[in-house]
N, C-alpha and C positions, 0 to 999 in steps of 0.2 A: 118722790123720785119717779120719773116716768118709766113705764115698762119698756124694756128693749125689744125691738122687733127683729126677730131672727128668721123672718119669712124667706129672706134671700138665700138662706142656707139650705132650704128644702131642695132635694135633688130627685128628679124624676128619672124614669128609665130612658127617656129621650135625651136627658142631659148626660147620662152615662154613655149612651151610644155616641153622642157628640164628642165626648172626651176621648173615647177609644179611637174614633176615626181620626181625630186631630193627632193623637199620639202615633198612629200608624203612619200618617203623612210625614210627621216630624222625623220618625225613625227612617223612612225611605229617603228623605232629603239628607239626613245625617249620613246614611250609608253611601250616598252618591258623592258627597263632598268630603268625606273623611279621607285624610292624608292627601288632599289635593290643595292647589293654590287657592281654591274657592274659600277655604277656611280663613286665610289671611285677608281676602277681599271682604268677607263678611265682618271680620274684626275691624277693618278700616272703616267700613260703613257705620258700624256701631259707634266708633270713636267720633266720626263726623256728626252723628245725631246728638251725642252727648255734648260736643263742643257747641253745637247750634243752640241747645237749651241753656247752656252756661252763658253764651254770648247774649242770648235773648234776655236772660235774667239780669245781666249787667247793663242792659240797654245800650249795647254797642251797635248802633243802628247800621253803620256802613258794612261792618263785617257780617251782621245778621242778614242784610239784604243780599250779599254775595252768596252766603251759604244757602239762603232760601231759594235763590235762583238755581243753584246747583241741585238742590233737593226736589225742585219742581219737576225735573225730568227724571226723577228717581226710578219710576216703573220702567221707562224706556231703557234707562241705563242698566237696570237689573237684567232685562231681557238680553241686552247686548253682551254684558259681562258674563252672565251665567248661561249663555247659549249652549255650550257643550253639556252642562249639567241638566238643563231643561230637556235637551234632546235625548239624553240617556234616560231621564225619568219617563218621558213619553214612550220610549222604546220598551222600558220595563212594563208599562201598562199594556202596550200593544201586544207584547209577546206573553202576557199573562204569567209573568214569572212567579208572582205571589200564589196564583192558583195552582201552578205546577208544583211548587214546593209543598203546598198543602195536600196535593194528591199523594205525594210521597209519604207525608206524615200519616194520612189516613191508612195507607198500606201498612206502615209500622204499627199503628194502633190496633189494627185488626189482625196482626200476627202474620202478615205476608213476608215470607223470606225470599221471595223471588227477586225483589228490588235490589237487595244487596248482592245477591249472587250474580245477577245480570250485570250489575255495575262492575264487579270484579272481573267478569269476563271481558268487558270493554277495556278495562285497565291493563289486562294481561299483556297484550301486544306492546304497550308502552313500556311496561316493566322489563319485558324481554329485550326490547330494543336498547333500553338504558343499560342492561347488563352487558350486552354485546359491545356497546360504545364505550362503556367504562373500561372493559377489558382491553379494547384496542386504543384507548385514549383518543377517541374521536370527539372533538368539541361539538356541543349541541346546545340549542336553546329552544325549548318547547313552551309555548304560552297557551294556557287553558282559559277560555272566556265563557261566561254563562250565556251571553248572546253575542253574535258576530256583528260588529259595527262596520258596515260596508265602507262608509266614508273614512273611518279611522284607519282601516287596514288595507283596503283594496288599492289605494293610490300608490302604495310602496311595496306591493306584494305580487307574486305570481299565483294566480288562482289554481288550486288543486281540486278541491271539493271531492275528496275520495274517502273511501272506507279506511279506517285506521288499521295499519298492518306493520309488523316488525320490519319486514324487508323494505317497505316503502320509506319508513323513517330512516333506516340505515343508509339507503341509497341517496336520500336527500342530503344527509350530513357527511357522506364520505368526501374526502378532500378534493377529489377531481370532479365532483358534481358542480354544475354551474349554479345550483341553488343552495350550496352549503353555507354561504355567507348569509347572515340574518337569522330570523326566527321562523319556526313553524307555528302556525296558529291552529289550535284544535278547538272545535266548538260543535255542539249538537251531534256528538259522536262521529264527527268527520274531521279529516285533515282539510281545513278550509283553504289555507294558503301557505306558501313557503317563501323564503328569501325576503322576509319582511324587515324593513328598517323601522326600529322602535325608538322612542325618545329615551335619552340617557338620564339617569338620576342626577340631581343637583347636589346630592349628599356628598360633602367633602370630607366626611369622617370615615369613609370606607377604607379598608386595607389597601395598600399600594399594589398588592398582587392581583386585585380585581381588574380584569380586562373589560373589553367592550361588551362581551356576552353577559357578564355579571351585572354591569351597570345598566345595560338595556333591560335585563330581566327585572331588576329592582325598579327601574324607571317606569316600566309598563304597569307594575303592581302598585305604584304610587298614584298614577294618573287614571287607572281604571280598576274594576273589581277583578281583574285577571290574577292568576297565579302563574308562576314560571318555574320550570325545571331546567337547571343549567348544569351541563357536564363540562368540566374543565379539560381543555386539550392538553395541558401540561401534566396534570396529576391524575386525571380520570375521576376526580372527586365530584360527587353530586351535591348540588345546592338547591334549595327550595325557597323561592321568594314570594312573599304575600304581604300586602298592605305596606310596602316599603321596607319590610324587615326580611332578613335572609337567614335561613338555617343552613349551616355548613355540614359537610360530611354526613349526609343523610344515607341511612342504610336502605336496602331494598324493602325490608319490612316496614320501615317508617314511611317510605315513599308510597307504598301501597295504601297505607292507612290515610295518609294526607290526601292522596288523589281520590280515594273512596269517599272522603268527607267533602272535598271541595269541588270535585269534577262531577 
């Protein structure tokens, strides 16, 4: 019996780095397409590839030729279909999101307490505004994004680009303000824009009492990596939407923890 050759199982440190880099890329791609329609598109493409190999194995030449022609423009079709996701991926790289996150981790590892304290100071005006609007039952929708996509938001928003303050948030959402309809978008520690029209969720299993604010907040959390804070005009109840899921009746303590983690 011949000796088996297991040379192909030898792993060098270059192979380990290669695997880690590929894993990071896959993770970033997954984080971009998670809870979006892109998942269904990828599933559809996988099914087409499987059908192609089945048809090829059965020697169904006509159907094989049709699918082969379709697959021959696969790369171009991928670029067109996944243009929003590719754009977001490049924005992630350009704004060095990964490096910024690791700066925060280095701070935690070396015992820096200033990061969390500074973050809580940035969140305080938002919490104070939520307390005031909950008490007065002022409807509000605040969207928090890691990076501000000019093309996604600017076309349907009024640009603010102002420091976050309790009074400004209250004045935007008060009933007689021309900006109270729509959402406020907060990013990079600024109120970037107001009166934003957002995509509504397609989820038909939501409770009937959910109005446009709740559906818009859930919808933007499905299509982007944003989180949304929604204050009900009818009840004053605070909801928190993330990745297409919504947490109802959030207390101020919970809201502070959630924003400190996600914002």
